[in-house]
N, C-alpha and C positions, 0 to 999 in steps of 0.2 A: 665380727663374731657376736656382738651384742644383739644383732638382728635375728640370730638363729639360735634360740635357747635349746631347741631340740637337738641340734648338732652338738652344742656344748655338753649336754647331758650324755649323749652317745659317746662323745670323745672322752669324757670323764669316766664313764663306766668302762670303756675299753682300756683306759689307762690303769684303773684299779684292777681289772681282770688280768692284764698283762703283768702287773707288779706281783699279784698273788701267784700267778703261774711261775714267775721267776723265783720267788721266794720258796715255793713248794719244790721246784726242781732242785734247788740248792739244799734246802733244809732236810728233806727226807733221807737222802743218802748220808748227810752229815750226822743226823740223829742216829741213824742205824750204826754208823761207825763209832760214834762216841758213846752212846748209851747202851747199845746192844752188843758192842764189840764185834761187829760183823766183819767177815773176811772180805778181801777185795773181790772175790768171785761172787759172794752174796750181794755186795753193793752193785756189782755189774748186772746181776740178774734183776735186782730191784729197779735199777735205772732202765733196763730193757723193758720190764713190765710196765713202766710208766708210759711207754709208747703204745701199748696194746689198745687202749680205748680209741686212740686216734686212728689206728689201722682198722679196727673193727667198724667204727662208725663211718669212716670214709667209704668203706666197701658197701655198707648199707645205703649210704647217701647216693652212691653211683647207681645202684640197682634200683 
């Protein structure tokens, strides 16, 4: 792995990105529940809205 510094940077960047995505996926509904006293329906809507960019951009990428 020492012979491929570009791969190491790419792997590190992907690791940090995946960690940030995981923390965000957990933290946003948790903060809504604790700080905003959101109902289970509101947290469900918030979680569903989290998937909207993936759906929209994947449709644009296919076209």
